[in-house]
N, CA, C and O of each residue as an XYZ file, in Angstrom:
492
protein
N     118.707    109.276     80.504
C     119.065    108.357     81.569
C     119.937    107.256     80.976
O     119.650    106.715     79.908
N     120.996    106.943     81.690
C     121.918    105.881     81.289
C     121.871    104.768     82.327
O     121.704    105.021     83.520
N     122.021    103.532     81.857
C     122.111    102.389     82.761
C     123.339    101.563     82.433
O     123.782    101.494     81.286
N     123.869    100.946     83.455
C     125.047    100.095     83.330
C     124.742     98.819     84.103
O     124.189     98.875     85.201
N     125.098     97.673     83.537
C     124.821     96.389     84.182
C     126.079     95.526     84.194
O     126.790     95.433     83.194
N     126.344     94.900     85.333
C     127.421     93.922     85.450
C     126.863     92.653     86.081
O     125.856     92.685     86.789
N     127.532     91.538     85.814
C     127.089     90.227     86.308
C     128.255     89.489     86.939
O     129.410     89.652     86.545
N     127.925     88.681     87.919
C     128.899     87.796     88.554
C     128.182     86.495     88.937
O     126.971     86.483     89.160
N     128.944     85.414     89.007
C     128.437     84.113     89.432
C     129.214     83.641     90.647
O     130.395     83.952     90.800
N     128.543     82.885     91.514
C     129.228     82.244     92.630
C     128.456     81.011     93.047
O     127.269     80.878     92.749
N     129.134     80.111     93.740
C     128.503     78.902     94.284
C     128.325     79.085     95.780
O     129.194     79.632     96.459
N     127.197     78.625     96.281
C     126.943     78.627     97.724
C     125.826     77.644     98.015
O     125.011     77.329     97.148
N     125.803     77.166     99.250
C     124.732     76.284     99.692
C     123.793     77.041    100.611
O     124.152     78.060    101.200
N     122.576     76.514    100.718
C     121.613     77.063    101.669
C     120.476     76.065    101.870
O     120.324     75.101    101.119
N     119.702     76.321    102.886
C     118.471     75.577    103.153
C     117.490     76.571    103.768
O     117.847     77.329    104.670
N     116.273     76.562    103.283
C     115.268     77.486    103.802
C     114.396     76.819    104.859
O     114.087     75.630    104.779
N     114.007     77.618    105.853
C     113.008     77.156    106.805
C     111.657     77.340    106.119
O     111.316     78.443    105.691
N     110.901     76.267    106.018
C     109.637     76.279    105.278
C     108.489     76.793    106.134
O     108.648     77.031    107.331
N     107.341     76.958    105.509
C     106.175     77.515    106.194
C     105.774     76.727    107.436
O     105.282     77.305    108.405
N     105.983     75.397    107.412
C     105.605     74.568    108.562
C     106.715     74.480    109.614
O     106.580     73.754    110.599
N     107.817     75.222    109.406
C     108.930     75.225    110.350
C     110.015     74.219    110.028
O     111.104     74.278    110.598
N     109.734     73.300    109.125
C     110.736     72.302    108.737
C     111.825     72.959    107.882
O     111.583     73.968    107.218
N     113.012     72.379    107.909
C     114.106     72.853    107.064
C     114.183     71.992    105.811
O     114.126     70.765    105.884
N     114.310     72.636    104.679
C     114.535     71.859    103.462
C     115.961     71.312    103.501
O     116.785     71.831    104.254
N     116.273     70.298    102.728
C     117.635     69.771    102.720
C     118.635     70.829    102.228
O     118.320     71.642    101.358
N     119.829     70.799    102.796
C     120.896     71.696    102.350
C     121.214     71.360    100.900
O     121.313     70.189    100.533
N     121.373     72.387    100.085
C     121.676     72.168     98.671
C     122.478     73.343     98.116
O     122.473     74.439     98.677
N     123.161     73.093     97.011
C     124.029     74.098     96.407
C     123.378     74.683     95.157
O     122.635     74.010     94.443
N     123.679     75.952     94.918
C     123.258     76.621     93.689
C     124.462     77.283     93.047
O     125.437     77.627     93.715
N     124.372     77.453     91.751
C     125.252     78.343     91.016
C     124.468     79.655     90.906
O     123.632     79.816     90.018
N     124.745     80.575     91.807
C     124.017     81.831     91.879
C     124.557     82.807     90.835
O     125.768     82.883     90.628
N     123.682     83.541     90.189
C     124.075     84.623     89.273
C     123.510     85.915     89.837
O     122.335     85.991     90.196
N     124.364     86.931     89.911
C     123.964     88.239     90.418
C     124.131     89.256     89.293
O     125.209     89.380     88.712
N     123.060     89.978     88.993
C     123.070     90.995     87.950
C     122.724     92.328     88.606
O     121.651     92.480     89.190
N     123.632     93.287     88.506
C     123.466     94.592     89.139
C     123.307     95.647     88.057
O     124.079     95.690     87.100
N     122.297     96.499     88.217
C     122.083     97.612     87.296
C     122.106     98.912     88.083
O     121.443     99.045     89.111
N     122.882     99.869     87.582
C     122.946    101.207     88.151
C     122.560    102.201     87.063
O     122.607    101.879     85.876
N     122.175    103.419     87.472
C     121.786    104.417     86.484
C     122.283    105.794     86.883
O     122.650    106.050     88.030
N     122.280    106.667     85.888
C     122.655    108.051     86.107
C     121.996    108.903     85.028
O     121.842    108.468     83.887
N     121.613    110.107     85.395
C     121.026    111.033     84.427
C     122.082    111.561     83.469
O     121.760    111.986     82.359
N     123.344    111.535     83.894
C     124.419    112.048     83.057
C     125.645    111.184     83.147
O     125.662    110.179     83.858
N     126.665    111.571     82.431
C     127.923    110.843     82.420
C     128.981    111.638     83.159
O     128.864    112.854     83.311
N     130.010    110.950     83.614
C     131.057    111.624     84.380
C     132.102    112.260     83.456
O     131.873    112.402     82.255
N     133.230    112.633     84.016
C     134.265    113.348     83.270
C     134.855    112.539     82.115
O     135.402    113.118     81.176
N     134.751    111.202     82.169
C     135.264    110.391     81.064
C     134.120    109.743     80.277
O     134.322    108.757     79.569
N     132.917    110.312     80.411
C     131.739    109.889     79.642
C     131.265    108.470     79.933
O     130.887    107.729     79.025
N     131.291    108.103     81.222
C     130.722    106.827     81.665
C     129.835    107.073     82.876
O     129.995    108.073     83.575
N     128.908    106.166     83.122
C     128.096    106.233     84.349
C     129.019    106.023     85.541
O     129.049    106.820     86.479
N     129.767    104.931     85.479
C     130.798    104.583     86.452
C     131.695    103.572     85.752
O     131.228    102.858     84.865
N     132.931    103.494     86.112
C     133.848    102.556     85.484
C     133.359    101.123     85.701
O     133.070    100.728     86.831
N     133.269    100.347     84.622
C     132.838     98.949     84.729
C     133.673     98.196     85.769
O     133.133     97.453     86.589
N     134.982     98.392     85.728
C     135.866     97.653     86.640
C     135.613     98.030     88.092
O     135.693     97.179     88.978
N     135.313     99.285     88.338
C     134.993     99.703     89.711
C     133.722     99.008     90.182
O     133.686     98.458     91.283
N     132.678     99.030     89.356
C     131.413     98.396     89.727
C     131.598     96.894     89.919
O     131.039     96.318     90.852
N     132.370     96.261     89.053
C     132.650     94.835     89.213
C     133.378     94.562     90.530
O     133.079     93.587     91.220
N     134.323     95.417     90.869
C     135.049     95.258     92.129
C     134.146     95.397     93.333
O     134.268     94.637     94.294
N     133.231     96.368     93.293
C     132.289     96.543     94.410
C     131.360     95.348     94.521
O     131.033     94.914     95.625
N     130.932     94.812     93.384
C     130.085     93.615     93.393
C     130.866     92.424     93.919
O     130.342     91.653     94.723
N     132.110     92.257     93.482
C     132.940     91.158     93.991
C     133.056     91.222     95.513
O     132.954     90.202     96.194
N     133.270     92.430     96.040
C     133.392     92.593     97.494
C     132.079     92.257     98.195
O     132.092     91.698     99.292
N     130.952     92.589     97.582
C     129.641     92.328     98.196
C     129.313     90.839     98.240
O     128.683     90.372     99.189
N     129.735     90.089     97.220
C     129.411     88.655     97.199
C     130.503     87.784     97.818
O     130.259     86.611     98.100
N     131.694     88.327     98.033
C     132.825     87.538     98.520
C     132.505     86.717     99.772
O     132.884     85.547     99.826
N     131.820     87.279    100.788
C     131.533     86.456    101.971
C     130.624     85.256    101.673
O     130.607     84.290    102.436
N     129.869     85.313    100.567
C     128.942     84.239    100.230
C     129.569     83.182     99.326
O     129.047     82.071     99.227
N     130.670     83.506     98.673
C     131.301     82.593     97.718
C     131.772     81.313     98.405
O     132.614     81.352     99.302
N     131.221     80.186     97.975
C     131.608     78.897     98.526
C     131.104     78.626     99.929
O     131.463     77.618    100.536
N     130.281     79.511    100.444
C     129.830     79.413    101.840
C     128.491     78.687    101.960
O     127.761     78.502    100.986
N     128.206     78.293    103.178
C     126.858     77.879    103.549
C     126.180     79.151    104.045
O     126.520     79.661    105.113
N     125.236     79.660    103.284
C     124.610     80.943    103.620
C     123.959     80.919    104.991
O     123.928     81.943    105.673
N     123.442     79.779    105.407
C     122.793     79.667    106.713
C     123.744     79.976    107.865
O     123.303     80.344    108.953
N     125.042     79.827    107.630
C     126.035     80.033    108.684
C     126.582     81.454    108.727
O     127.369     81.781    109.616
N     126.186     82.297    107.796
C     126.696     83.666    107.753
C     125.885     84.586    108.658
O     124.664     84.462    108.758
N     126.575     85.501    109.310
C     125.926     86.467    110.196
C     124.840     87.265    109.463
O     123.815     87.610    110.051
N     125.065     87.550    108.200
C     124.107     88.333    107.412
C     122.728     87.688    107.355
O     121.724     88.374    107.159
N     122.678     86.368    107.527
C     121.407     85.649    107.445
C     121.020     85.021    108.785
O     120.210     84.095    108.823
N     121.585     85.511    109.868
C     121.318     84.943    111.190
C     119.855     85.103    111.596
O     119.318     84.255    112.309
N     119.213     86.165    111.155
C     117.832     86.417    111.585
C     116.831     86.317    110.438
O     115.687     86.753    110.570
N     117.261     85.740    109.307
C     116.329     85.602    108.176
C     116.728     84.391    107.338
O     117.849     83.892    107.434
N     115.799     83.935    106.526
C     116.072     82.847    105.599
C     117.044     83.334    104.528
O     116.899     84.454    104.039
N     118.030     82.518    104.151
C     118.962     82.914    103.102
C     118.363     82.662    101.707
O     118.910     81.900    100.910
N     117.251     83.307    101.439
C     116.545     83.162    100.169
C     117.214     84.012     99.092
O     118.036     84.875     99.400
N     116.867     83.771     97.852
C     117.393     84.586     96.752
C     117.020     86.051     96.957
O     117.807     86.942     96.638
N     115.833     86.302     97.485
C     115.405     87.674     97.760
C     116.327     88.348     98.771
O     116.715     89.504     98.598
N     116.673     87.616     99.825
C     117.562     88.176    100.858
C     119.000     88.316    100.351
O     119.702     89.251    100.735
N     119.440     87.399     99.497
C     120.767     87.536     98.900
C     120.809     88.821     98.066
O     121.768     89.588     98.154
N     119.779     89.051     97.266
C     119.712     90.279     96.458
C     119.728     91.519     97.348
O     120.413     92.496     97.045
N     118.976     91.478     98.443
C     118.941     92.605     99.377
C     120.317     92.853     99.987
O     120.744     94.002    100.092
N     121.021     91.788    100.391
C     122.351     91.924    101.003
C     123.348     92.528    100.016
O     124.153     93.385    100.381
N     123.288     92.078     98.776
C     124.176     92.639     97.765
C     123.866     94.120     97.578
O     124.777     94.944     97.504
N     122.589     94.453     97.504
C     122.189     95.862     97.342
C     122.692     96.706     98.502
O     123.160     97.826     98.294
N     122.604     96.187     99.712
C     123.089     96.929    100.880
C     124.592     97.165    100.782
O     125.078     98.244    101.123
N     125.325     96.162    100.318
C     126.764     96.300    100.177
C     127.163     97.278     99.087
O     128.188     97.951     99.194
N     126.366     97.358     98.053
C     126.675     98.254     96.939
C     126.207     99.681     97.178
O     126.847    100.632     96.729
N     125.104     99.830     97.876
C     124.492    101.146     98.055
C     125.435    102.192     98.601
O     125.399    103.348     98.178
N     126.272    101.802     99.528
C     127.189    102.758    100.149
C     128.373    103.102     99.244
O     129.117    104.037     99.543
N     128.561    102.377     98.159
C     129.688    102.604     97.253
C     129.351    103.529     96.080
O     130.255    104.020     95.404
N     128.072    103.768     95.836
C     127.674    104.510     94.650
C     128.172    105.958     94.686
O     127.947    106.673     95.663
N     128.847    106.382     93.619
C     129.283    107.778     93.545
C     128.080    108.719     93.454
O     126.971    108.296     93.128
N     128.313    109.976     93.742
C     127.243    110.970     93.648
C     126.682    110.966     92.226
O     127.429    110.964     91.248
N     125.366    110.965     92.135
C     124.699    110.984     90.836
C     124.436    109.618     90.245
O     123.769    109.509     89.216
N     124.952    108.563     90.881
C     124.730    107.194     90.400
C     123.809    106.493     91.382
O     124.033    106.519     92.592
N     122.774    105.870     90.849
C     121.759    105.220     91.680
C     121.731    103.726     91.396
O     121.764    103.299     90.241
N     121.671    102.938     92.461
C     121.485    101.500     92.311
C     120.039    101.261     91.899
O     119.120    101.595     92.648
N     119.828    100.694     90.733
C     118.478    100.438     90.217
C     117.955     99.105     90.733
O     116.860     99.028     91.291
N     118.763     98.043     90.537
C     118.284     96.721     90.934
C     119.433     95.741     91.088
O     120.517     95.905     90.527
N     119.142     94.710     91.877
C     120.015     93.548     92.004
C     119.129     92.337     91.745
O     118.175     92.088     92.482
N     119.447     91.586     90.696
C     118.699     90.375     90.363
C     119.564     89.172     90.696
O     120.742     89.125     90.340
N     118.977     88.205     91.378
C     119.694     86.995     91.774
C     118.962     85.787     91.220
O     117.774     85.586     91.474
N     119.694     84.989     90.459
C     119.159     83.734     89.924
C     119.757     82.605     90.733
O     120.977     82.476     90.830
N     118.881     81.773     91.325
C     119.405     80.636     92.078
C     119.282     79.345     91.286
O     119.938     78.355     91.608
N     118.452     79.347     90.259
C     118.300     78.205     89.362
C     117.737     78.761     88.054
O     117.075     79.799     88.068
N     117.982     78.097     86.932
C     117.471     78.618     85.667
C     115.963     78.914     85.745
O     115.159     78.062     86.124
N     115.620     80.136     85.377
C     114.216     80.540     85.382
C     113.696     81.008     86.726
O     112.527     81.381     86.828
N     114.517     81.003     87.755
C     114.102     81.408     89.103
C     114.916     82.641     89.536
O     116.043     82.513     90.014
N     114.336     83.819     89.364
C     115.051     85.075     89.579
C     114.303     85.903     90.623
O     113.085     86.069     90.543
N     115.051     86.420     91.605
C     114.511     87.349     92.595
C     115.180     88.694     92.351
O     116.386     88.755     92.114
N     114.399     89.778     92.409
C     114.934     91.103     92.142
C     114.667     92.016     93.340
O     113.554     92.081     93.862
N     115.717     92.713     93.755
C     115.590     93.750     94.774
C     115.787     95.078     94.061
O     116.798     95.282     93.388
N     114.819     95.988     94.207
C     114.906     97.298     93.588
C     115.064     98.357     94.661
O     114.433     98.304     95.717
N     115.916     99.312     94.365
C     116.120    100.425     95.272
C     114.828    101.226     95.395
O     114.120    101.413     94.405
N     114.517    101.696     96.588
C     113.265    102.435     96.810
C     113.423    103.929     96.595
O     112.432    104.658     96.651
N     114.629    104.405     96.353
C     114.790    105.856     96.146
C     114.754    106.250     94.717
O     114.877    107.433     94.400
């Protein structure tokens, strides 16, 4: 089994609706997204997938969130824009791009040092 990992950073603001229904103050994070994919074998040029291709797919998945207020995005209209949901959204954007034989393993999102949420593929 082979794994490949790429990382990207972006800035965005958000505020979560808390357990009591109150909204926390709007605040900005320097978000880090780490994507890992895997494959049992290598392709015709002996890679899981081209690093640049995976980076491009990740860039496209995070582009709507870059510099945005996550609360205002359609993707988070019916849920809190938490790190967990950001990871899920990135995974959804990447899942449809994976070539045959390549599986999305995980998307890890750091919203602050030491605070990491991970979404793992269920297949």
